[in-house]
C-alpha positions in Angstrom: 32.5 106.8 85.7 34.5 109.7 87.3 33.9 111.8 84.2 30.2 111.2 84.0 30.4 109.3 80.8 28.0 106.4 79.8 29.6 103.0 79.9 29.0 102.2 76.2 30.6 105.5 75.1 33.6 105.0 77.4 33.9 101.5 75.9 34.0 103.0 72.4 36.5 105.6 73.5 38.8 103.0 74.9 38.5 100.9 71.7 39.4 104.0 69.6 42.2 105.3 71.9 43.9 102.0 72.9 42.9 99.5 70.2 41.1 97.3 72.6 39.5 97.2 76.0 40.0 95.9 79.5 37.8 93.0 80.6 35.4 93.9 83.4 36.2 90.8 85.5 40.0 91.0 85.3 42.9 93.2 84.4 43.3 91.5 81.0 43.5 93.8 78.0 41.8 92.5 74.9 43.2 93.8 71.6 40.9 94.4 68.7 42.5 94.5 65.2 41.2 95.2 61.7 38.1 97.2 62.7 36.9 100.5 61.3 34.2 102.6 62.9 31.7 104.9 61.3 29.4 106.7 63.7 26.4 108.9 63.2 24.3 111.1 65.5 21.9 113.9 65.3 22.7 117.4 66.6 22.6 117.6 70.4 19.1 118.5 71.6 18.1 121.2 74.0 18.6 118.6 76.7 22.3 119.2 76.3 23.1 115.5 75.6 26.3 115.4 73.6 29.3 113.1 73.2 31.9 113.5 75.9 34.9 115.5 74.8 37.2 112.5 75.6 35.4 110.6 72.9 34.8 113.4 70.4 38.6 114.0 70.4 39.0 110.6 68.8 36.7 111.2 65.9 36.5 113.2 62.8 33.1 114.8 62.7 31.2 117.0 60.3 27.7 118.4 60.2 25.3 118.1 57.3 22.1 120.2 57.0 18.6 118.8 56.7 17.5 118.5 53.1 14.6 120.6 51.9 11.1 119.1 52.0 11.1 118.7 48.2 14.3 116.6 48.4 12.9 114.4 51.2 9.6 113.9 49.3 11.6 113.0 46.1 13.8 110.5 47.9 10.9 108.7 49.5 8.6 108.8 46.5 11.3 107.2 44.4 11.8 104.5 47.0 8.1 103.7 47.0 7.8 103.8 43.2 10.6 101.2 43.0 9.0 99.0 45.6 5.6 99.2 44.0 7.1 98.5 40.5 8.9 95.4 41.9 5.6 94.1 43.4 3.6 95.2 40.3 1.2 97.3 42.4 -2.1 98.4 40.7 -2.0 101.8 39.1 -4.5 103.5 41.6 -2.1 102.5 44.4 1.0 103.9 42.5 -0.9 107.2 42.0 -1.1 107.6 45.7 2.7 107.6 46.2 3.3 111.4 45.8 0.4 112.5 48.0 1.3 109.9 50.6 4.9 111.3 50.7 3.7 114.9 50.9 1.3 114.1 53.8 4.0 112.1 55.6 6.5 115.0 55.5 3.7 117.4 56.6 2.8 115.2 59.5 6.5 115.0 60.4 6.8 118.8 60.6 3.5 119.1 62.6 4.8 116.5 65.2 8.1 118.2 65.5 6.4 121.6 66.0 3.7 120.4 68.4 6.0 118.1 70.4 9.4 119.9 70.6 12.3 118.4 72.4 12.7 119.9 75.9 15.0 119.1 78.9 12.0 117.3 80.4 11.3 115.3 77.2 14.6 114.9 75.3 13.3 111.8 73.6 10.9 113.8 71.5 13.1 114.3 68.4 11.5 113.7 65.1 14.2 112.9 62.4 14.3 111.5 58.9 14.7 108.1 60.5 11.1 108.5 61.8 9.9 109.5 58.4 11.6 106.4 56.9 9.8 104.1 59.3 6.4 105.3 58.0 
């Protein structure tokens, strides 16, 4: 648009600001009622991609720090222990949970260090979401 905003973000801004949106094929305004929004995003990367100020002005935002490696390992090892317990995994497999979580976190850090996000490659962002998918 004229402000350089992405269409989906402008749509969200219009929903938050006006309680609805204009149909693309007519001038009809569609009202949306009874909805609540919760949004999440990582910190803007070195590529400079950030939410437009017109949208950020409609939101309450706060920043949370990345947890320490020990906390990340603890969270994922508890999740795996619970899953293995539910499926009655054999003991040798359960014993691999902590080393598996340690090596996964280490690999995550190595990837983030070796392949940093740059303006040419803004998609290279390794987050906890990536760790969770392992």
